[in-house]
Predicted model as a PDB file, atoms N, CA, C, CB and O in Angstrom, pLDDT in the B-factor column:
MODEL        1                                                                  
ATOM      1  N   MET A   1      43.689 217.362  29.082  1.00 57.00           N  
ATOM      2  CA  MET A   1      43.703 215.503  28.870  1.00 57.00           C  
ATOM      3  C   MET A   1      41.720 215.638  29.141  1.00 57.00           C  
ATOM      4  CB  MET A   1      45.061 214.132  30.751  1.00 57.00           C  
ATOM      5  O   MET A   1      41.146 216.172  30.090  1.00 57.00           O  
ATOM      6  N   THR A   2      41.151 214.997  28.023  1.00 64.00           N  
ATOM      7  CA  THR A   2      39.553 215.173  28.966  1.00 64.00           C  
ATOM      8  C   THR A   2      39.145 213.664  28.711  1.00 64.00           C  
ATOM      9  CB  THR A   2      38.062 216.551  28.192  1.00 64.00           C  
ATOM     10  O   THR A   2      39.477 212.695  28.027  1.00 64.00           O  
ATOM     11  N   ARG A   3      37.864 214.200  30.052  1.00 68.00           N  
ATOM     12  CA  ARG A   3      37.415 212.466  30.615  1.00 68.00           C  
ATOM     13  C   ARG A   3      36.506 212.399  29.467  1.00 68.00           C  
ATOM     14  CB  ARG A   3      36.470 212.117  32.457  1.00 68.00           C  
ATOM     15  O   ARG A   3      35.824 213.223  28.859  1.00 68.00           O  
ATOM     16  N   PRO A   4      36.788 210.782  29.347  1.00 65.00           N  
ATOM     17  CA  PRO A   4      34.934 210.417  28.409  1.00 65.00           C  
ATOM     18  C   PRO A   4      33.875 210.520  29.091  1.00 65.00           C  
ATOM     19  CB  PRO A   4      34.542 208.837  27.844  1.00 65.00           C  
ATOM     20  O   PRO A   4      33.656 210.635  30.297  1.00 65.00           O  
ATOM     21  N   THR A   5      33.090 210.454  27.969  1.00 70.00           N  
ATOM     22  CA  THR A   5      31.829 210.686  28.990  1.00 70.00           C  
ATOM     23  C   THR A   5      31.024 209.659  28.943  1.00 70.00           C  
ATOM     24  CB  THR A   5      30.943 211.886  28.731  1.00 70.00           C  
ATOM     25  O   THR A   5      30.022 209.638  29.659  1.00 70.00           O  
ATOM     26  N   THR A   6      31.396 208.407  27.904  1.00 70.00           N  
ATOM     27  CA  THR A   6      30.911 206.919  28.407  1.00 70.00           C  
ATOM     28  C   THR A   6      32.076 206.490  29.348  1.00 70.00           C  
ATOM     29  CB  THR A   6      30.695 205.699  27.053  1.00 70.00           C  
ATOM     30  O   THR A   6      33.274 206.683  29.553  1.00 70.00           O  
ATOM     31  N   PRO A   7      30.890 205.718  29.842  1.00 71.00           N  
ATOM     32  CA  PRO A   7      31.225 204.484  31.291  1.00 71.00           C  
ATOM     33  C   PRO A   7      32.312 203.860  30.563  1.00 71.00           C  
ATOM     34  CB  PRO A   7      29.776 203.061  31.848  1.00 71.00           C  
ATOM     35  O   PRO A   7      32.538 204.235  29.412  1.00 71.00           O  
ATOM     36  N   ARG A   8      33.111 202.819  31.180  1.00 75.00           N  
ATOM     37  CA  ARG A   8      33.592 202.027  30.655  1.00 75.00           C  
ATOM     38  C   ARG A   8      33.296 200.453  30.768  1.00 75.00           C  
ATOM     39  CB  ARG A   8      34.559 202.369  30.874  1.00 75.00           C  
ATOM     40  O   ARG A   8      32.502 199.963  31.571  1.00 75.00           O  
ATOM     41  N   GLY A   9      33.927 199.866  29.997  1.00 75.00           N  
ATOM     42  CA  GLY A   9      33.480 198.425  29.606  1.00 75.00           C  
ATOM     43  C   GLY A   9      33.542 197.983  30.773  1.00 75.00           C  
ATOM     44  O   GLY A   9      33.740 198.807  31.666  1.00 75.00           O  
ATOM     45  N   GLU A  10      33.358 196.214  31.206  1.00 74.00           N  
ATOM     46  CA  GLU A  10      33.894 195.627  32.097  1.00 74.00           C  
ATOM     47  C   GLU A  10      35.486 195.480  31.583  1.00 74.00           C  
ATOM     48  CB  GLU A  10      33.085 194.386  32.383  1.00 74.00           C  
ATOM     49  O   GLU A  10      35.907 195.996  30.547  1.00 74.00           O  
ATOM     50  N   HIS A  11      36.258 194.704  32.475  1.00 73.00           N  
ATOM     51  CA  HIS A  11      37.417 194.296  32.222  1.00 73.00           C  
ATOM     52  C   HIS A  11      37.454 192.745  31.636  1.00 73.00           C  
ATOM     53  CB  HIS A  11      38.145 194.512  33.433  1.00 73.00           C  
ATOM     54  O   HIS A  11      36.608 192.031  32.174  1.00 73.00           O  
ATOM     55  N   THR A  12      38.108 192.219  30.836  1.00 73.00           N  
ATOM     56  CA  THR A  12      37.887 191.230  30.134  1.00 73.00           C  
ATOM     57  C   THR A  12      39.113 190.356  30.751  1.00 73.00           C  
ATOM     58  CB  THR A  12      37.812 191.563  28.584  1.00 73.00           C  
ATOM     59  O   THR A  12      40.220 190.856  30.950  1.00 73.00           O  
ATOM     60  N   PRO A  13      38.928 189.555  30.917  1.00 72.00           N  
ATOM     61  CA  PRO A  13      39.056 188.307  31.694  1.00 72.00           C  
ATOM     62  C   PRO A  13      40.338 187.892  30.895  1.00 72.00           C  
ATOM     63  CB  PRO A  13      37.667 187.184  31.666  1.00 72.00           C  
ATOM     64  O   PRO A  13      40.385 188.062  29.677  1.00 72.00           O  
ATOM     65  N   ALA A  14      41.513 187.271  31.692  1.00 76.00           N  
ATOM     66  CA  ALA A  14      42.568 186.604  30.757  1.00 76.00           C  
ATOM     67  C   ALA A  14      42.065 185.381  30.395  1.00 76.00           C  
ATOM     68  CB  ALA A  14      43.964 186.391  31.368  1.00 76.00           C  
ATOM     69  O   ALA A  14      41.315 184.728  31.122  1.00 76.00           O  
ATOM     70  N   PRO A  15      42.501 184.976  29.124  1.00 77.00           N  
ATOM     71  CA  PRO A  15      42.231 183.767  28.452  1.00 77.00           C  
ATOM     72  C   PRO A  15      42.152 182.397  29.241  1.00 77.00           C  
ATOM     73  CB  PRO A  15      43.214 183.665  27.483  1.00 77.00           C  
ATOM     74  O   PRO A  15      42.976 182.411  30.156  1.00 77.00           O  
ATOM     75  N   GLY A  16      41.479 181.299  29.190  1.00 75.00           N  
ATOM     76  CA  GLY A  16      41.239 180.524  30.127  1.00 75.00           C  
ATOM     77  C   GLY A  16      40.848 180.398  31.146  1.00 75.00           C  
ATOM     78  O   GLY A  16      41.002 179.341  31.759  1.00 75.00           O  
ATOM     79  N   VAL A  17      40.212 181.448  31.650  1.00 73.00           N  
ATOM     80  CA  VAL A  17      40.022 181.898  33.418  1.00 73.00           C  
ATOM     81  C   VAL A  17      38.270 181.957  33.050  1.00 73.00           C  
ATOM     82  CB  VAL A  17      41.020 183.968  34.167  1.00 73.00           C  
ATOM     83  O   VAL A  17      37.745 182.374  32.017  1.00 73.00           O  
ATOM     84  N   THR A  18      37.725 181.486  34.066  1.00 74.00           N  
ATOM     85  CA  THR A  18      36.337 181.551  33.967  1.00 74.00           C  
ATOM     86  C   THR A  18      35.881 181.515  35.121  1.00 74.00           C  
ATOM     87  CB  THR A  18      35.753 180.646  33.239  1.00 74.00           C  
ATOM     88  O   THR A  18      36.597 180.994  35.977  1.00 74.00           O  
ATOM     89  N   TRP A  19      34.657 182.011  35.486  1.00 73.00           N  
ATOM     90  CA  TRP A  19      34.075 181.679  37.179  1.00 73.00           C  
ATOM     91  C   TRP A  19      33.455 181.141  37.019  1.00 73.00           C  
ATOM     92  CB  TRP A  19      33.518 182.448  38.165  1.00 73.00           C  
ATOM     93  O   TRP A  19      32.798 180.883  36.011  1.00 73.00           O  
ATOM     94  N   GLN A  20      33.476 180.607  38.504  1.00 77.00           N  
ATOM     95  CA  GLN A  20      31.988 179.502  39.013  1.00 77.00           C  
ATOM     96  C   GLN A  20      32.200 180.298  40.182  1.00 77.00           C  
ATOM     97  CB  GLN A  20      32.017 177.367  39.223  1.00 77.00           C  
ATOM     98  O   GLN A  20      33.032 180.958  40.804  1.00 77.00           O  
ATOM     99  N   THR A  21      30.340 179.661  40.142  1.00 78.00           N  
ATOM    100  CA  THR A  21      29.127 180.031  40.541  1.00 78.00           C  
ATOM    101  C   THR A  21      29.146 178.965  41.365  1.00 78.00           C  
ATOM    102  CB  THR A  21      28.002 180.231  39.572  1.00 78.00           C  
ATOM    103  O   THR A  21      29.705 177.951  40.949  1.00 78.00           O  
ATOM    104  N   GLU A  22      28.388 178.961  43.048  1.00 83.00           N  
ATOM    105  CA  GLU A  22      28.582 177.902  43.342  1.00 83.00           C  
ATOM    106  C   GLU A  22      27.357 178.249  44.212  1.00 83.00           C  
ATOM    107  CB  GLU A  22      29.951 177.422  43.755  1.00 83.00           C  
ATOM    108  O   GLU A  22      27.290 179.396  44.656  1.00 83.00           O  
ATOM    109  N   LEU A  23      26.454 177.429  44.476  1.00 82.00           N  
ATOM    110  CA  LEU A  23      25.187 178.111  45.399  1.00 82.00           C  
ATOM    111  C   LEU A  23      24.964 176.929  46.197  1.00 82.00           C  
ATOM    112  CB  LEU A  23      23.634 178.667  44.530  1.00 82.00           C  
ATOM    113  O   LEU A  23      25.065 175.722  45.982  1.00 82.00           O  
ATOM    114  N   VAL A  24      24.538 177.844  47.466  1.00 86.00           N  
ATOM    115  CA  VAL A  24      24.708 177.419  48.467  1.00 86.00           C  
ATOM    116  C   VAL A  24      23.805 177.353  49.540  1.00 86.00           C  
ATOM    117  CB  VAL A  24      25.520 177.845  48.685  1.00 86.00           C  
ATOM    118  O   VAL A  24      23.736 178.501  49.977  1.00 86.00           O  
ATOM    119  N   HIS A  25      22.962 176.496  50.296  1.00 86.00           N  
ATOM    120  CA  HIS A  25      21.790 176.180  50.942  1.00 86.00           C  
ATOM    121  C   HIS A  25      22.132 176.106  52.513  1.00 86.00           C  
ATOM    122  CB  HIS A  25      21.200 174.840  50.345  1.00 86.00           C  
ATOM    123  O   HIS A  25      22.434 175.147  53.223  1.00 86.00           O  
ATOM    124  N   VAL A  26      21.984 177.362  52.767  1.00 88.00           N  
ATOM    125  CA  VAL A  26      21.586 177.009  54.094  1.00 88.00           C  
ATOM    126  C   VAL A  26      20.617 176.978  54.959  1.00 88.00           C  
ATOM    127  CB  VAL A  26      22.039 177.374  54.572  1.00 88.00           C  
ATOM    128  O   VAL A  26      19.620 177.695  54.868  1.00 88.00           O  
ATOM    129  N   GLU A  27      20.877 175.922  56.121  1.00 90.00           N  
ATOM    130  CA  GLU A  27      19.058 175.336  57.061  1.00 90.00           C  
ATOM    131  C   GLU A  27      19.293 175.988  57.716  1.00 90.00           C  
ATOM    132  CB  GLU A  27      18.480 173.827  57.853  1.00 90.00           C  
ATOM    133  O   GLU A  27      20.462 176.027  58.099  1.00 90.00           O  
ATOM    134  N   THR A  28      18.250 176.969  58.286  1.00 86.00           N  
ATOM    135  CA  THR A  28      18.206 176.444  59.269  1.00 86.00           C  
ATOM    136  C   THR A  28      17.001 175.644  60.989  1.00 86.00           C  
ATOM    137  CB  THR A  28      18.901 177.225  59.246  1.00 86.00           C  
ATOM    138  O   THR A  28      15.821 175.925  61.197  1.00 86.00           O  
ATOM    139  N   VAL A  29      17.633 174.971  61.604  1.00 85.00           N  
ATOM    140  CA  VAL A  29      16.974 174.988  62.859  1.00 85.00           C  
ATOM    141  C   VAL A  29      16.864 175.265  64.006  1.00 85.00           C  
ATOM    142  CB  VAL A  29      16.851 174.488  63.056  1.00 85.00           C  
ATOM    143  O   VAL A  29      17.859 175.494  64.693  1.00 85.00           O  
ATOM    144  N   ILE A  30      14.995 175.335  64.736  1.00 81.00           N  
ATOM    145  CA  ILE A  30      15.098 175.360  65.355  1.00 81.00           C  
ATOM    146  C   ILE A  30      14.694 174.671  66.419  1.00 81.00           C  
ATOM    147  CB  ILE A  30      15.110 175.956  65.166  1.00 81.00           C  
ATOM    148  O   ILE A  30      13.558 174.220  66.278  1.00 81.00           O  
ATOM    149  N   ASP A  31      15.359 174.350  67.733  1.00 78.00           N  
ATOM    150  CA  ASP A  31      14.751 173.246  68.733  1.00 78.00           C  
ATOM    151  C   ASP A  31      14.115 173.022  69.829  1.00 78.00           C  
ATOM    152  CB  ASP A  31      15.324 172.723  69.037  1.00 78.00           C  
ATOM    153  O   ASP A  31      14.490 172.954  71.000  1.00 78.00           O  
ATOM    154  N   ASP A  32      13.231 172.927  69.387  1.00 78.00           N  
ATOM    155  CA  ASP A  32      11.926 172.820  70.414  1.00 78.00           C  
ATOM    156  C   ASP A  32      12.451 172.302  71.370  1.00 78.00           C  
ATOM    157  CB  ASP A  32      10.650 171.997  70.054  1.00 78.00           C  
ATOM    158  O   ASP A  32      12.225 172.994  72.362  1.00 78.00           O  
ATOM    159  N   THR A  33      12.971 171.542  71.573  1.00 81.00           N  
ATOM    160  CA  THR A  33      13.550 170.540  72.869  1.00 81.00           C  
ATOM    161  C   THR A  33      13.692 171.178  73.604  1.00 81.00           C  
ATOM    162  CB  THR A  33      14.713 169.766  72.911  1.00 81.00           C  
ATOM    163  O   THR A  33      13.031 171.043  74.633  1.00 81.00           O  
ATOM    164  N   ALA A  34      14.901 172.520  73.441  1.00 75.00           N  
ATOM    165  CA  ALA A  34      15.839 173.226  73.798  1.00 75.00           C  
ATOM    166  C   ALA A  34      14.863 174.472  75.581  1.00 75.00           C  
ATOM    167  CB  ALA A  34      16.425 174.129  71.954  1.00 75.00           C  
ATOM    168  O   ALA A  34      13.643 174.634  75.552  1.00 75.00           O  
ATOM    169  N   PRO A  35      15.399 174.858  76.331  1.00 75.00           N  
ATOM    170  CA  PRO A  35      14.848 175.560  77.541  1.00 75.00           C  
ATOM    171  C   PRO A  35      14.885 177.282  77.237  1.00 75.00           C  
ATOM    172  CB  PRO A  35      15.854 175.099  78.960  1.00 75.00           C  
ATOM    173  O   PRO A  35      15.769 177.998  76.768  1.00 75.00           O  
ATOM    174  N   ASP A  36      13.813 177.510  77.620  1.00 75.00           N  
ATOM    175  CA  ASP A  36      13.513 179.167  77.153  1.00 75.00           C  
ATOM    176  C   ASP A  36      15.076 179.420  77.903  1.00 75.00           C  
ATOM    177  CB  ASP A  36      11.704 180.265  78.034  1.00 75.00           C  
ATOM    178  O   ASP A  36      15.638 178.820  78.819  1.00 75.00           O  
ATOM    179  N   PRO A  37      15.396 180.357  77.231  1.00 79.00           N  
ATOM    180  CA  PRO A  37      15.983 181.598  77.818  1.00 79.00           C  
ATOM    181  C   PRO A  37      15.540 182.128  78.842  1.00 79.00           C  
ATOM    182  CB  PRO A  37      15.995 182.518  77.096  1.00 79.00           C  
ATOM    183  O   PRO A  37      14.312 182.038  78.855  1.00 79.00           O  
ATOM    184  N   ARG A  38      16.157 182.915  80.180  1.00 84.00           N  
ATOM    185  CA  ARG A  38      15.872 183.123  81.015  1.00 84.00           C  
ATOM    186  C   ARG A  38      15.596 184.644  80.536  1.00 84.00           C  
ATOM    187  CB  ARG A  38      16.657 182.632  81.968  1.00 84.00           C  
ATOM    188  O   ARG A  38      16.497 185.332  80.056  1.00 84.00           O  
ATOM    189  N   PRO A  39      14.103 185.166  80.730  1.00 88.00           N  
ATOM    190  CA  PRO A  39      13.809 186.585  80.505  1.00 88.00           C  
ATOM    191  C   PRO A  39      13.875 187.725  80.741  1.00 88.00           C  
ATOM    192  CB  PRO A  39      13.262 186.743  80.499  1.00 88.00           C  
ATOM    193  O   PRO A  39      14.155 187.497  81.917  1.00 88.00           O  
ATOM    194  N   ASN A  40      13.874 188.536  80.708  1.00 91.00           N  
ATOM    195  CA  ASN A  40      14.737 190.122  81.107  1.00 91.00           C  
ATOM    196  C   ASN A  40      14.272 190.120  82.075  1.00 91.00           C  
ATOM    197  CB  ASN A  40      14.583 191.620  80.380  1.00 91.00           C  
ATOM    198  O   ASN A  40      13.342 189.429  82.490  1.00 91.00           O  
ATOM    199  N   ARG A  41      15.021 191.109  82.700  1.00 92.00           N  
ATOM    200  CA  ARG A  41      14.688 191.813  84.045  1.00 92.00           C  
ATOM    201  C   ARG A  41      13.473 192.268  83.903  1.00 92.00           C  
ATOM    202  CB  ARG A  41      15.571 192.946  84.475  1.00 92.00           C  
ATOM    203  O   ARG A  41      12.813 191.980  84.902  1.00 92.00           O  
ATOM    204  N   ALA A  42      12.662 193.046  82.853  1.00 93.00           N  
ATOM    205  CA  ALA A  42      11.096 193.416  83.145  1.00 93.00           C  
ATOM    206  C   ALA A  42      10.114 192.731  83.652  1.00 93.00           C  
ATOM    207  CB  ALA A  42      10.513 193.700  82.199  1.00 93.00           C  
ATOM    208  O   ALA A  42       9.266 192.594  84.534  1.00 93.00           O  
ATOM    209  N   THR A  43      10.566 192.396  82.783  1.00 91.00           N  
ATOM    210  CA  THR A  43      10.155 190.305  82.987  1.00 91.00           C  
ATOM    211  C   THR A  43       9.887 189.651  84.026  1.00 91.00           C  
ATOM    212  CB  THR A  43      11.253 189.254  82.711  1.00 91.00           C  
ATOM    213  O   THR A  43       8.775 189.172  84.247  1.00 91.00           O  
ATOM    214  N   ARG A  44      10.974 189.544  84.863  1.00 91.00           N  
ATOM    215  CA  ARG A  44      11.115 188.367  85.983  1.00 91.00           C  
ATOM    216  C   ARG A  44      10.542 190.084  86.955  1.00 91.00           C  
ATOM    217  CB  ARG A  44      13.292 187.222  86.345  1.00 91.00           C  
ATOM    218  O   ARG A  44      10.356 189.587  88.065  1.00 91.00           O  
ATOM    219  N   ARG A  45      10.399 190.735  87.031  1.00 94.00           N  
ATOM    220  CA  ARG A  45       9.773 191.517  87.859  1.00 94.00           C  
ATOM    221  C   ARG A  45       8.639 192.500  87.772  1.00 94.00           C  
ATOM    222  CB  ARG A  45      10.544 192.009  88.217  1.00 94.00           C  
ATOM    223  O   ARG A  45       8.265 193.517  88.356  1.00 94.00           O  
ATOM    224  N   ALA A  46       8.109 191.411  86.361  1.00 93.00           N  
ATOM    225  CA  ALA A  46       6.633 191.882  86.672  1.00 93.00           C  
ATOM    226  C   ALA A  46       5.843 190.421  86.938  1.00 93.00           C  
ATOM    227  CB  ALA A  46       5.883 192.853  85.231  1.00 93.00           C  
ATOM    228  O   ALA A  46       4.803 190.344  87.592  1.00 93.00           O  
ATOM    229  N   LEU A  47       6.380 189.517  86.446  1.00 90.00           N  
ATOM    230  CA  LEU A  47       6.259 188.005  87.400  1.00 90.00           C  
ATOM    231  C   LEU A  47       6.441 187.810  88.114  1.00 90.00           C  
ATOM    232  CB  LEU A  47       6.614 187.101  87.381  1.00 90.00           C  
ATOM    233  O   LEU A  47       6.321 186.634  88.457  1.00 90.00           O  
ATOM    234  N   LYS A  48       7.068 189.141  89.333  1.00 92.00           N  
ATOM    235  CA  LYS A  48       7.187 188.251  90.740  1.00 92.00           C  
ATOM    236  C   LYS A  48       6.257 189.541  91.434  1.00 92.00           C  
ATOM    237  CB  LYS A  48       9.175 187.859  91.556  1.00 92.00           C  
ATOM    238  O   LYS A  48       5.917 189.203  92.568  1.00 92.00           O  
ATOM    239  N   ARG A  49       5.769 190.870  91.088  1.00 92.00           N  
ATOM    240  CA  ARG A  49       4.891 191.488  91.434  1.00 92.00           C  
ATOM    241  C   ARG A  49       3.710 191.131  91.168  1.00 92.00           C  
ATOM    242  CB  ARG A  49       5.054 192.407  91.167  1.00 92.00           C  
ATOM    243  O   ARG A  49       2.942 191.482  92.063  1.00 92.00           O  
ATOM    244  N   ALA A  50       2.981 190.329  89.941  1.00 91.00           N  
ATOM    245  CA  ALA A  50       2.188 188.903  90.312  1.00 91.00           C  
ATOM    246  C   ALA A  50       1.918 188.498  90.985  1.00 91.00           C  
ATOM    247  CB  ALA A  50       2.355 188.059  90.196  1.00 91.00           C  
ATOM    248  O   ALA A  50       0.845 188.592  91.582  1.00 91.00           O  
ATOM    249  N   THR A  51       2.907 187.792  91.193  1.00 90.00           N  
ATOM    250  CA  THR A  51       2.973 186.786  92.434  1.00 90.00           C  
ATOM    251  C   THR A  51       2.420 186.882  93.715  1.00 90.00           C  
ATOM    252  CB  THR A  51       4.131 186.612  92.767  1.00 90.00           C  
ATOM    253  O   THR A  51       1.772 186.182  94.494  1.00 90.00           O  
ATOM    254  N   ARG A  52       3.014 188.241  93.641  1.00 90.00           N  
ATOM    255  CA  ARG A  52       2.885 188.989  95.482  1.00 90.00           C  
ATOM    256  C   ARG A  52       1.153 189.196  95.494  1.00 90.00           C  
ATOM    257  CB  ARG A  52       3.966 191.158  95.783  1.00 90.00           C  
ATOM    258  O   ARG A  52       0.362 188.858  96.374  1.00 90.00           O  
ATOM    259  N   ARG A  53       0.966 189.674  94.575  1.00 81.00           N  
ATOM    260  CA  ARG A  53      -0.398 190.490  94.237  1.00 81.00           C  
ATOM    261  C   ARG A  53      -1.477 189.058  94.588  1.00 81.00           C  
ATOM    262  CB  ARG A  53      -0.476 191.236  92.205  1.00 81.00           C  
ATOM    263  O   ARG A  53      -2.624 189.317  94.952  1.00 81.00           O  
ATOM    264  N   ASN A  54      -1.095 187.744  94.472  1.00 70.00           N  
ATOM    265  CA  ASN A  54      -1.610 186.742  94.174  1.00 70.00           C  
ATOM    266  C   ASN A  54      -2.099 186.566  95.803  1.00 70.00           C  
ATOM    267  CB  ASN A  54      -0.658 185.695  93.357  1.00 70.00           C  
ATOM    268  O   ASN A  54      -3.181 186.538  96.391  1.00 70.00           O  
ATOM    269  N   ARG A  55      -0.596 186.461  96.197  1.00 66.00           N  
ATOM    270  CA  ARG A  55      -0.883 185.953  97.715  1.00 66.00           C  
ATOM    271  C   ARG A  55      -1.963 186.433  98.722  1.00 66.00           C  
ATOM    272  CB  ARG A  55       0.262 186.192  98.432  1.00 66.00           C  
ATOM    273  O   ARG A  55      -2.032 185.927  99.842  1.00 66.00           O  
TER     274      ARG A  55                                                      
ENDMDL                                                                          
END                                                                             
């Protein structure tokens, strides 16, 4: 048995079957009133060093 050299076409759906496409819009809202997250360890250490130098 030899393999065909042309690619296969798309599968035809059963009669009466249709594709339903739905566009969904997702909105991202950024809350500016939320408190800032805790800074990471390197930032906390840098702030601590800066306050020690200013004393």
